[in-house]
N, CA, C and O atoms as a GROMACS GRO file, in nm:
protein
  512
    1MET      N    1   0.389   0.467   0.346
    1MET     CA    2   0.326   0.343   0.404
    1MET      C    3   0.395   0.233   0.314
    1MET      O    4   0.385   0.240   0.191
    2THR      N    5   0.471   0.121   0.382
    2THR     CA    6   0.512   0.012   0.308
    2THR      C    7   0.421  -0.082   0.261
    2THR      O    8   0.310  -0.089   0.313
    3PRO      N    9   0.459  -0.162   0.161
    3PRO     CA   10   0.366  -0.275   0.122
    3PRO      C   11   0.329  -0.360   0.229
    3PRO      O   12   0.214  -0.404   0.236
    4ASN      N   13   0.419  -0.388   0.315
    4ASN     CA   14   0.386  -0.479   0.419
    4ASN      C   15   0.304  -0.428   0.521
    4ASN      O   16   0.239  -0.505   0.591
    5GLN      N   17   0.301  -0.297   0.538
    5GLN     CA   18   0.204  -0.229   0.630
    5GLN      C   19   0.068  -0.233   0.553
    5GLN      O   20  -0.032  -0.246   0.625
    6LYS      N   21   0.052  -0.226   0.450
    6LYS     CA   22  -0.062  -0.239   0.375
    6LYS      C   23  -0.150  -0.374   0.370
    6LYS      O   24  -0.271  -0.393   0.375
    7ILE      N   25  -0.030  -0.465   0.358
    7ILE     CA   26  -0.101  -0.601   0.369
    7ILE      C   27  -0.121  -0.625   0.506
    7ILE      O   28  -0.207  -0.712   0.524
    8GLN      N   29  -0.071  -0.576   0.610
    8GLN     CA   30  -0.108  -0.613   0.740
    8GLN      C   31  -0.253  -0.540   0.788
    8GLN      O   32  -0.334  -0.594   0.862
    9LEU      N   33  -0.265  -0.433   0.740
    9LEU     CA   34  -0.411  -0.362   0.736
    9LEU      C   35  -0.514  -0.444   0.680
    9LEU      O   36  -0.626  -0.445   0.731
   10ALA      N   37  -0.485  -0.514   0.577
   10ALA     CA   38  -0.601  -0.614   0.508
   10ALA      C   39  -0.605  -0.714   0.576
   10ALA      O   40  -0.718  -0.759   0.596
   11LEU      N   41  -0.497  -0.783   0.633
   11LEU     CA   42  -0.493  -0.903   0.708
   11LEU      C   43  -0.582  -0.882   0.838
   11LEU      O   44  -0.671  -0.959   0.873
   12ASP      N   45  -0.541  -0.760   0.910
   12ASP     CA   46  -0.628  -0.735   1.028
   12ASP      C   47  -0.782  -0.739   0.995
   12ASP      O   48  -0.861  -0.804   1.063
   13TYR      N   49  -0.820  -0.664   0.883
   13TYR     CA   50  -0.960  -0.646   0.859
   13TYR      C   51  -1.007  -0.793   0.832
   13TYR      O   52  -1.109  -0.829   0.891
   14ILE      N   53  -0.949  -0.874   0.755
   14ILE     CA   54  -1.005  -1.003   0.717
   14ILE      C   55  -1.006  -1.086   0.850
   14ILE      O   56  -1.110  -1.150   0.868
   15GLU      N   57  -0.902  -1.098   0.954
   15GLU     CA   58  -0.914  -1.150   1.067
   15GLU      C   59  -1.027  -1.118   1.147
   15GLU      O   60  -1.097  -1.209   1.193
   16ALA      N   61  -1.054  -0.993   1.168
   16ALA     CA   62  -1.177  -0.934   1.244
   16ALA      C   63  -1.292  -0.981   1.172
   16ALA      O   64  -1.386  -1.027   1.237
   17TYR      N   65  -1.299  -0.976   1.051
   17TYR     CA   66  -1.419  -1.025   0.983
   17TYR      C   67  -1.448  -1.178   1.018
   17TYR      O   68  -1.558  -1.214   1.062
   18ASN      N   69  -1.343  -1.267   0.996
   18ASN     CA   70  -1.367  -1.376   1.047
   18ASN      C   71  -1.415  -1.421   1.187
   18ASN      O   72  -1.487  -1.518   1.209
   19HIS      N   73  -1.366  -1.338   1.275
   19HIS     CA   74  -1.401  -1.338   1.419
   19HIS      C   75  -1.537  -1.263   1.469
   19HIS      O   76  -1.577  -1.256   1.585
   20MET      N   77  -1.600  -1.206   1.346
   20MET     CA   78  -1.720  -1.151   1.381
   20MET      C   79  -1.702  -1.021   1.458
   20MET      O   80  -1.788  -0.980   1.536
   21ASN      N   81  -1.581  -0.954   1.432
   21ASN     CA   82  -1.547  -0.838   1.538
   21ASN      C   83  -1.566  -0.724   1.456
   21ASN      O   84  -1.477  -0.696   1.375
   22VAL      N   85  -1.680  -0.644   1.467
   22VAL     CA   86  -1.691  -0.542   1.385
   22VAL      C   87  -1.614  -0.414   1.416
   22VAL      O   88  -1.583  -0.334   1.327
   23ALA      N   89  -1.581  -0.395   1.557
   23ALA     CA   90  -1.480  -0.289   1.596
   23ALA      C   91  -1.343  -0.316   1.532
   23ALA      O   92  -1.276  -0.228   1.478
   24GLY      N   93  -1.308  -0.435   1.541
   24GLY     CA   94  -1.185  -0.476   1.475
   24GLY      C   95  -1.163  -0.457   1.302
   24GLY      O   96  -1.058  -0.431   1.242
   25MET      N   97  -1.288  -0.478   1.254
   25MET     CA   98  -1.299  -0.449   1.115
   25MET      C   99  -1.281  -0.311   1.068
   25MET      O  100  -1.222  -0.286   0.963
   26MET      N  101  -1.341  -0.207   1.157
   26MET     CA  102  -1.343  -0.080   1.148
   26MET      C  103  -1.212  -0.007   1.153
   26MET      O  104  -1.188   0.096   1.090
   27ALA      N  105  -1.113  -0.081   1.249
   27ALA     CA  106  -1.002  -0.011   1.303
   27ALA      C  107  -0.921   0.022   1.181
   27ALA      O  108  -0.886   0.140   1.177
   28PRO      N  109  -0.883  -0.052   1.079
   28PRO     CA  110  -0.791  -0.013   0.981
   28PRO      C  111  -0.852   0.064   0.861
   28PRO      O  112  -0.786   0.083   0.759
   29LEU      N  113  -0.973   0.106   0.875
   29LEU     CA  114  -1.048   0.174   0.765
   29LEU      C  115  -1.046   0.334   0.780
   29LEU      O  116  -1.048   0.380   0.894
   30SER      N  117  -1.041   0.423   0.664
   30SER     CA  118  -1.056   0.550   0.683
   30SER      C  119  -1.201   0.580   0.700
   30SER      O  120  -1.296   0.504   0.679
   31GLU      N  121  -1.203   0.703   0.743
   31GLU     CA  122  -1.353   0.765   0.757
   31GLU      C  123  -1.438   0.754   0.656
   31GLU      O  124  -1.553   0.714   0.672
   32ASP      N  125  -1.383   0.792   0.534
   32ASP     CA  126  -1.447   0.802   0.417
   32ASP      C  127  -1.452   0.664   0.333
   32ASP      O  128  -1.467   0.670   0.211
   33ILE      N  129  -1.441   0.562   0.387
   33ILE     CA  130  -1.417   0.436   0.336
   33ILE      C  131  -1.534   0.419   0.226
   33ILE      O  132  -1.645   0.472   0.239
   34THR      N  133  -1.492   0.331   0.106
   34THR     CA  134  -1.594   0.302   0.015
   34THR      C  135  -1.606   0.173   0.027
   34THR      O  136  -1.500   0.114   0.053
   35PHE      N  137  -1.720   0.094   0.014
   35PHE     CA  138  -1.713  -0.048   0.013
   35PHE      C  139  -1.816  -0.071  -0.117
   35PHE      O  140  -1.914   0.000  -0.144
   36LEU      N  141  -1.774  -0.174  -0.180
   36LEU     CA  142  -1.844  -0.218  -0.308
   36LEU      C  143  -1.844  -0.367  -0.312
   36LEU      O  144  -1.739  -0.431  -0.305
   37ASN      N  145  -1.969  -0.428  -0.323
   37ASN     CA  146  -1.968  -0.562  -0.345
   37ASN      C  147  -2.031  -0.600  -0.494
   37ASN      O  148  -2.139  -0.559  -0.536
   38ILE      N  149  -1.943  -0.684  -0.560
   38ILE     CA  150  -1.976  -0.706  -0.690
   38ILE      C  151  -2.005  -0.868  -0.712
   38ILE      O  152  -1.916  -0.949  -0.688
   39SER      N  153  -2.128  -0.907  -0.756
   39SER     CA  154  -2.151  -1.031  -0.762
   39SER      C  155  -2.212  -1.062  -0.895
   39SER      O  156  -2.304  -0.995  -0.943
   40ASP      N  157  -2.152  -1.177  -0.959
   40ASP     CA  158  -2.178  -1.216  -1.109
   40ASP      C  159  -2.172  -1.097  -1.195
   40ASP      O  160  -2.248  -1.077  -1.289
   41GLY      N  161  -2.074  -1.015  -1.158
   41GLY     CA  162  -2.047  -0.904  -1.261
   41GLY      C  163  -2.137  -0.770  -1.230
   41GLY      O  164  -2.116  -0.666  -1.293
   42GLN      N  165  -2.228  -0.779  -1.140
   42GLN     CA  166  -2.304  -0.674  -1.100
   42GLN      C  167  -2.282  -0.598  -0.976
   42GLN      O  168  -2.292  -0.660  -0.870
   43ALA      N  169  -2.252  -0.471  -0.972
   43ALA     CA  170  -2.259  -0.422  -0.831
   43ALA      C  171  -2.394  -0.414  -0.773
   43ALA      O  172  -2.486  -0.346  -0.819
   44ASN      N  173  -2.404  -0.509  -0.638
   44ASN     CA  174  -2.520  -0.520  -0.576
   44ASN      C  175  -2.520  -0.436  -0.450
   44ASN      O  176  -2.629  -0.426  -0.394
   45MET      N  177  -2.420  -0.376  -0.399
   45MET     CA  178  -2.415  -0.299  -0.284
   45MET      C  179  -2.296  -0.221  -0.282
   45MET      O  180  -2.186  -0.270  -0.306
   46GLU      N  181  -2.319  -0.061  -0.246
   46GLU     CA  182  -2.236   0.030  -0.226
   46GLU      C  183  -2.248   0.090  -0.108
   46GLU      O  184  -2.363   0.108  -0.069
   47ILE      N  185  -2.146   0.133  -0.026
   47ILE     CA  186  -2.166   0.184   0.097
   47ILE      C  187  -2.061   0.294   0.117
   47ILE      O  188  -1.943   0.262   0.104
   48GLN      N  189  -2.092   0.416   0.147
   48GLN     CA  190  -2.002   0.526   0.160
   48GLN      C  191  -1.980   0.556   0.328
   48GLN      O  192  -2.076   0.574   0.403
   49GLY      N  193  -1.857   0.558   0.369
   49GLY     CA  194  -1.836   0.605   0.508
   49GLY      C  195  -1.844   0.497   0.608
   49GLY      O  196  -1.921   0.401   0.600
   50LYS      N  197  -1.756   0.521   0.705
   50LYS     CA  198  -1.727   0.414   0.810
   50LYS      C  199  -1.844   0.396   0.887
   50LYS      O  200  -1.872   0.280   0.919
   51GLU      N  201  -1.922   0.494   0.926
   51GLU     CA  202  -2.034   0.484   1.004
   51GLU      C  203  -2.130   0.383   0.940
   51GLU      O  204  -2.173   0.287   1.004
   52ALA      N  205  -2.166   0.407   0.804
   52ALA     CA  206  -2.261   0.344   0.727
   52ALA      C  207  -2.214   0.182   0.724
   52ALA      O  208  -2.291   0.088   0.746
   53LEU      N  209  -2.089   0.170   0.697
   53LEU     CA  210  -2.025   0.035   0.670
   53LEU      C  211  -2.043  -0.041   0.817
   53LEU      O  212  -2.082  -0.158   0.826
   54GLN      N  213  -2.011   0.035   0.920
   54GLN     CA  214  -2.018  -0.038   1.061
   54GLN      C  215  -2.166  -0.088   1.085
   54GLN      O  216  -2.187  -0.203   1.122
   55ALA      N  217  -2.277   0.012   1.060
   55ALA     CA  218  -2.399  -0.035   1.074
   55ALA      C  219  -2.437  -0.148   0.985
   55ALA      O  220  -2.511  -0.234   1.035
   56GLN      N  221  -2.394  -0.164   0.851
   56GLN     CA  222  -2.423  -0.274   0.765
   56GLN      C  223  -2.360  -0.402   0.833
   56GLN      O  224  -2.425  -0.505   0.852
   57ALA      N  225  -2.225  -0.385   0.866
   57ALA     CA  226  -2.166  -0.497   0.936
   57ALA      C  227  -2.246  -0.557   1.057
   57ALA      O  228  -2.270  -0.677   1.067
   58LYS      N  229  -2.280  -0.472   1.139
   58LYS     CA  230  -2.340  -0.516   1.266
   58LYS      C  231  -2.478  -0.587   1.217
   58LYS      O  232  -2.524  -0.685   1.277
   59ASP      N  233  -2.536  -0.535   1.112
   59ASP     CA  234  -2.673  -0.598   1.059
   59ASP      C  235  -2.655  -0.729   1.019
   59ASP      O  236  -2.741  -0.813   1.043
   60THR      N  237  -2.540  -0.758   0.954
   60THR     CA  238  -2.512  -0.907   0.899
   60THR      C  239  -2.446  -1.003   0.981
   60THR      O  240  -2.404  -1.110   0.940
   61LEU      N  241  -2.437  -0.959   1.112
   61LEU     CA  242  -2.378  -1.045   1.216
   61LEU      C  243  -2.474  -1.168   1.214
   61LEU      O  244  -2.435  -1.281   1.186
   62ALA      N  245  -2.595  -1.137   1.242
   62ALA     CA  246  -2.707  -1.228   1.273
   62ALA      C  247  -2.747  -1.328   1.153
   62ALA      O  248  -2.825  -1.422   1.167
   63LEU      N  249  -2.683  -1.293   1.034
   63LEU     CA  250  -2.710  -1.389   0.920
   63LEU      C  251  -2.652  -1.506   0.913
   63LEU      O  252  -2.707  -1.600   0.856
   64PHE      N  253  -2.518  -1.518   0.976
   64PHE     CA  254  -2.436  -1.640   0.973
   64PHE      C  255  -2.395  -1.677   1.122
   64PHE      O  256  -2.381  -1.595   1.212
   65THR      N  257  -2.376  -1.820   1.134
   65THR     CA  258  -2.334  -1.851   1.268
   65THR      C  259  -2.185  -1.880   1.259
   65THR      O  260  -2.121  -1.900   1.362
   66GLU      N  261  -2.125  -1.883   1.137
   66GLU     CA  262  -1.993  -1.885   1.134
   66GLU      C  263  -1.953  -1.828   0.978
   66GLU      O  264  -2.030  -1.842   0.883
   67ARG      N  265  -1.826  -1.763   0.968
   67ARG     CA  266  -1.787  -1.730   0.838
   67ARG      C  267  -1.630  -1.729   0.853
   67ARG      O  268  -1.568  -1.715   0.958
   68GLN      N  269  -1.573  -1.749   0.718
   68GLN     CA  270  -1.449  -1.756   0.708
   68GLN      C  271  -1.397  -1.723   0.573
   68GLN      O  272  -1.434  -1.784   0.472
   69GLN      N  273  -1.303  -1.617   0.573
   69GLN     CA  274  -1.240  -1.572   0.440
   69GLN      C  275  -1.094  -1.650   0.446
   69GLN      O  276  -1.016  -1.627   0.539
   70SER      N  277  -1.068  -1.728   0.359
   70SER     CA  278  -0.923  -1.783   0.366
   70SER      C  279  -0.851  -1.731   0.245
   70SER      O  280  -0.902  -1.742   0.133
   71ILE      N  281  -0.739  -1.679   0.263
   71ILE     CA  282  -0.649  -1.630   0.161
   71ILE      C  283  -0.590  -1.734   0.075
   71ILE      O  284  -0.517  -1.823   0.118
   72ARG      N  285  -0.627  -1.719  -0.053
   72ARG     CA  286  -0.541  -1.802  -0.159
   72ARG      C  287  -0.412  -1.744  -0.204
   72ARG      O  288  -0.305  -1.805  -0.196
   73ALA      N  289  -0.426  -1.629  -0.248
   73ALA     CA  290  -0.296  -1.549  -0.293
   73ALA      C  291  -0.326  -1.412  -0.280
   73ALA      O  292  -0.442  -1.371  -0.269
   74LEU      N  293  -0.205  -1.325  -0.279
   74LEU     CA  294  -0.233  -1.186  -0.279
   74LEU      C  295  -0.106  -1.121  -0.356
   74LEU      O  296   0.008  -1.166  -0.364
   75GLN      N  297  -0.159  -1.003  -0.410
   75GLN     CA  298  -0.044  -0.926  -0.500
   75GLN      C  299  -0.096  -0.790  -0.503
   75GLN      O  300  -0.216  -0.766  -0.489
   76PHE      N  301  -0.001  -0.694  -0.523
   76PHE     CA  302  -0.022  -0.562  -0.563
   76PHE      C  303  -0.052  -0.560  -0.714
   76PHE      O  304   0.019  -0.623  -0.793
   77GLU      N  305  -0.156  -0.488  -0.753
   77GLU     CA  306  -0.162  -0.461  -0.899
   77GLU      C  307  -0.112  -0.316  -0.921
   77GLU      O  308  -0.066  -0.282  -1.030
   78GLU      N  309  -0.121  -0.237  -0.824
   78GLU     CA  310  -0.069  -0.096  -0.837
   78GLU      C  311  -0.006  -0.078  -0.686
   78GLU      O  312  -0.019  -0.169  -0.604
   79ALA      N  313   0.063   0.043  -0.653
   79ALA     CA  314   0.125   0.066  -0.541
   79ALA      C  315   0.004   0.072  -0.429
   79ALA      O  316   0.020   0.024  -0.317
   80ASN      N  317  -0.103   0.129  -0.465
   80ASN     CA  318  -0.190   0.134  -0.349
   80ASN      C  319  -0.320   0.049  -0.385
   80ASN      O  320  -0.432   0.094  -0.360
   81LEU      N  321  -0.300  -0.072  -0.444
   81LEU     CA  322  -0.414  -0.160  -0.482
   81LEU      C  323  -0.364  -0.295  -0.460
   81LEU      O  324  -0.288  -0.347  -0.542
   82LEU      N  325  -0.405  -0.361  -0.342
   82LEU     CA  326  -0.381  -0.500  -0.311
   82LEU      C  327  -0.494  -0.586  -0.331
   82LEU      O  328  -0.604  -0.566  -0.279
   83VAL      N  329  -0.465  -0.687  -0.410
   83VAL     CA  330  -0.584  -0.778  -0.465
   83VAL      C  331  -0.560  -0.920  -0.385
   83VAL      O  332  -0.456  -0.983  -0.405
   84ILE      N  333  -0.654  -0.965  -0.298
   84ILE     CA  334  -0.635  -1.081  -0.236
   84ILE      C  335  -0.744  -1.184  -0.295
   84ILE      O  336  -0.863  -1.154  -0.298
   85GLN      N  337  -0.700  -1.296  -0.337
   85GLN     CA  338  -0.798  -1.384  -0.384
   85GLN      C  339  -0.835  -1.479  -0.244
   85GLN      O  340  -0.750  -1.518  -0.164
   86ILE      N  341  -0.975  -1.504  -0.235
   86ILE     CA  342  -1.046  -1.544  -0.122
   86ILE      C  343  -1.127  -1.679  -0.149
   86ILE      O  344  -1.198  -1.691  -0.249
   87ASP      N  345  -1.113  -1.773  -0.060
   87ASP     CA  346  -1.230  -1.857  -0.044
   87ASP      C  347  -1.298  -1.812   0.068
   87ASP      O  348  -1.241  -1.764   0.166
   88TYR      N  349  -1.433  -1.826   0.057
   88TYR     CA  350  -1.527  -1.804   0.149
   88TYR      C  351  -1.633  -1.913   0.177
   88TYR      O  352  -1.705  -1.968   0.094
   89ILE      N  353  -1.628  -1.934   0.311
   89ILE     CA  354  -1.733  -2.038   0.366
   89ILE      C  355  -1.802  -1.982   0.469
   89ILE      O  356  -1.743  -1.915   0.553
   90ALA      N  357  -1.931  -2.001   0.474
   90ALA     CA  358  -2.020  -1.955   0.587
   90ALA      C  359  -2.123  -2.038   0.599
   90ALA      O  360  -2.157  -2.109   0.504
   91THR      N  361  -2.189  -2.041   0.721
   91THR     CA  362  -2.315  -2.126   0.767
   91THR      C  363  -2.412  -2.032   0.782
   91THR      O  364  -2.389  -1.943   0.863
   92VAL      N  365  -2.531  -2.029   0.716
   92VAL     CA  366  -2.662  -1.929   0.733
   92VAL      C  367  -2.725  -1.969   0.862
   92VAL      O  368  -2.747  -2.086   0.894
   93ALA      N  369  -2.753  -1.859   0.937
   93ALA     CA  370  -2.813  -1.869   1.069
   93ALA      C  371  -2.967  -1.892   1.058
   93ALA      O  372  -3.027  -1.979   1.121
   94GLN      N  373  -3.018  -1.812   0.977
   94GLN     CA  374  -3.163  -1.812   0.965
   94GLN      C  375  -3.219  -1.823   0.825
   94GLN      O  376  -3.141  -1.789   0.736
   95ASP      N  377  -3.346  -1.865   0.787
   95ASP     CA  378  -3.402  -1.869   0.674
   95ASP      C  379  -3.399  -1.717   0.599
   95ASP      O  380  -3.444  -1.624   0.666
   96LEU      N  381  -3.353  -1.692   0.480
   96LEU     CA  382  -3.334  -1.565   0.426
   96LEU      C  383  -3.439  -1.549   0.297
   96LEU      O  384  -3.491  -1.644   0.238
   97PRO      N  385  -3.456  -1.421   0.271
   97PRO     CA  386  -3.558  -1.397   0.167
   97PRO      C  387  -3.512  -1.447   0.016
   97PRO      O  388  -3.587  -1.461  -0.080
   98ASN      N  389  -3.370  -1.472   0.020
   98ASN     CA  390  -3.321  -1.502  -0.114
   98ASN      C  391  -3.336  -1.642  -0.136
   98ASN      O  392  -3.308  -1.689  -0.246
   99GLY      N  393  -3.378  -1.721  -0.036
   99GLY     CA  394  -3.400  -1.883  -0.061
   99GLY      C  395  -3.304  -1.951   0.042
   99GLY      O  396  -3.329  -2.068   0.071
  100TRP      N  397  -3.199  -1.891   0.098
  100TRP     CA  398  -3.101  -1.953   0.180
  100TRP      C  399  -3.178  -1.998   0.287
  100TRP      O  400  -3.275  -1.928   0.316
  101LYS      N  401  -3.152  -2.127   0.372
  101LYS     CA  402  -3.220  -2.174   0.470
  101LYS      C  403  -3.128  -2.179   0.588
  101LYS      O  404  -3.007  -2.184   0.562
  102ALA      N  405  -3.165  -2.179   0.713
  102ALA     CA  406  -3.081  -2.194   0.831
  102ALA      C  407  -3.020  -2.327   0.822
  102ALA      O  408  -3.081  -2.429   0.793
  103GLY      N  409  -2.887  -2.317   0.852
  103GLY     CA  410  -2.794  -2.432   0.837
  103GLY      C  411  -2.717  -2.438   0.700
  103GLY      O  412  -2.602  -2.480   0.696
  104ASP      N  413  -2.780  -2.396   0.593
  104ASP     CA  414  -2.712  -2.392   0.471
  104ASP      C  415  -2.559  -2.352   0.458
  104ASP      O  416  -2.520  -2.252   0.519
  105LYS      N  417  -2.476  -2.422   0.385
  105LYS     CA  418  -2.337  -2.389   0.390
  105LYS      C  419  -2.314  -2.336   0.239
  105LYS      O  420  -2.344  -2.396   0.136
  106LEU      N  421  -2.252  -2.207   0.252
  106LEU     CA  422  -2.210  -2.131   0.149
  106LEU      C  423  -2.054  -2.140   0.134
  106LEU      O  424  -1.973  -2.132   0.226
  107LYS      N  425  -2.024  -2.159  -0.009
  107LYS     CA  426  -1.899  -2.168  -0.052
  107LYS      C  427  -1.889  -2.087  -0.182
  107LYS      O  428  -1.955  -2.108  -0.284
  108LEU      N  429  -1.788  -1.981  -0.161
  108LEU     CA  430  -1.772  -1.901  -0.276
  108LEU      C  431  -1.626  -1.877  -0.282
  108LEU      O  432  -1.552  -1.894  -0.184
  109GLU      N  433  -1.580  -1.833  -0.413
  109GLU     CA  434  -1.438  -1.799  -0.461
  109GLU      C  435  -1.473  -1.663  -0.506
  109GLU      O  436  -1.574  -1.624  -0.564
  110GLY      N  437  -1.354  -1.590  -0.461
  110GLY     CA  438  -1.366  -1.447  -0.513
  110GLY      C  439  -1.244  -1.372  -0.496
  110GLY      O  440  -1.134  -1.428  -0.495
  111LEU      N  441  -1.260  -1.236  -0.480
  111LEU     CA  442  -1.144  -1.174  -0.444
  111LEU      C  443  -1.176  -1.037  -0.394
  111LEU      O  444  -1.279  -0.981  -0.430
  112SER      N  445  -1.090  -0.981  -0.312
  112SER     CA  446  -1.102  -0.853  -0.240
  112SER      C  447  -0.993  -0.743  -0.292
  112SER      O  448  -0.873  -0.769  -0.282
  113ARG      N  449  -1.036  -0.627  -0.345
  113ARG     CA  450  -0.940  -0.531  -0.351
  113ARG      C  451  -0.938  -0.421  -0.262
  113ARG      O  452  -1.036  -0.351  -0.237
  114PHE      N  453  -0.819  -0.406  -0.213
  114PHE     CA  454  -0.788  -0.306  -0.098
  114PHE      C  455  -0.703  -0.191  -0.168
  114PHE      O  456  -0.598  -0.205  -0.230
  115SER      N  457  -0.780  -0.062  -0.140
  115SER     CA  458  -0.701   0.060  -0.182
  115SER      C  459  -0.669   0.141  -0.050
  115SER      O  460  -0.748   0.132   0.044
  116PHE      N  461  -0.559   0.218  -0.041
  116PHE     CA  462  -0.516   0.270   0.073
  116PHE      C  463  -0.472   0.422   0.056
  116PHE      O  464  -0.418   0.461  -0.048
  117GLN      N  465  -0.496   0.496   0.151
  117GLN     CA  466  -0.465   0.643   0.156
  117GLN      C  467  -0.444   0.677   0.293
  117GLN      O  468  -0.519   0.644   0.385
  118GLU      N  469  -0.321   0.756   0.304
  118GLU     CA  470  -0.305   0.817   0.444
  118GLU      C  471  -0.292   0.702   0.551
  118GLU      O  472  -0.338   0.725   0.663
  119GLY      N  473  -0.233   0.581   0.526
  119GLY     CA  474  -0.232   0.501   0.636
  119GLY      C  475  -0.339   0.420   0.681
  119GLY      O  476  -0.339   0.363   0.790
  120LYS      N  477  -0.451   0.416   0.581
  120LYS     CA  478  -0.574   0.338   0.619
  120LYS      C  479  -0.624   0.290   0.481
  120LYS      O  480  -0.593   0.341   0.374
  121ILE      N  481  -0.715   0.174   0.500
  121ILE     CA  482  -0.792   0.130   0.395
  121ILE      C  483  -0.893   0.226   0.352
  121ILE      O  484  -0.980   0.254   0.434
  122SER      N  485  -0.895   0.279   0.241
  122SER     CA  486  -0.981   0.369   0.176
  122SER      C  487  -1.097   0.309   0.081
  122SER      O  488  -1.199   0.375   0.061
  123LYS      N  489  -1.081   0.199   0.031
  123LYS     CA  490  -1.176   0.132  -0.055
  123LYS      C  491  -1.152  -0.022  -0.048
  123LYS      O  492  -1.039  -0.070  -0.046
  124ILE      N  493  -1.272  -0.096  -0.044
  124ILE     CA  494  -1.276  -0.237  -0.043
  124ILE      C  495  -1.370  -0.279  -0.156
  124ILE      O  496  -1.486  -0.240  -0.147
  125GLU      N  497  -1.336  -0.348  -0.254
  125GLU     CA  498  -1.421  -0.400  -0.340
  125GLU      C  499  -1.416  -0.571  -0.309
  125GLU      O  500  -1.310  -0.634  -0.307
  126ASP      N  501  -1.545  -0.629  -0.286
  126ASP     CA  502  -1.555  -0.751  -0.277
  126ASP      C  503  -1.613  -0.809  -0.407
  126ASP      O  504  -1.717  -0.759  -0.452
  127VAL      N  505  -1.548  -0.920  -0.477
  127VAL     CA  506  -1.600  -0.970  -0.616
  127VAL      C  507  -1.609  -1.110  -0.582
  127VAL      O  508  -1.514  -1.173  -0.535
  128SER      N  509  -1.728  -1.160  -0.607
  128SER     CA  510  -1.753  -1.307  -0.615
  128SER      C  511  -1.845  -1.353  -0.740
  128SER      O  512  -1.872  -1.472  -0.756
   0.00000   0.00000   0.00000
């Protein structure tokens, strides 16, 4: 798998994410995908398997009226580890237990690490 093919898989995932297209998000992922979310240096979510990640992705659709990941930069740290620096903007759809209110605008900076195996994304780490 070439570096450009790996980049394209990650871009396909991000584009589908931005369009709230769960099926499109799942297309470039391996069946045994690992998803890890890290916020303020703490892992606060880990999901194993495509089926579990798809269920979580569907559940989060109702949380935002819009969301957009914009790429600031990308680079390979290793042959199978692509790091993409992200600006994230979203609008909260409903009042949430963490204190976010419907209509709140979220703006975050972070990065996503994509690992690859056998022509698919095998791990995603979102760090903010």
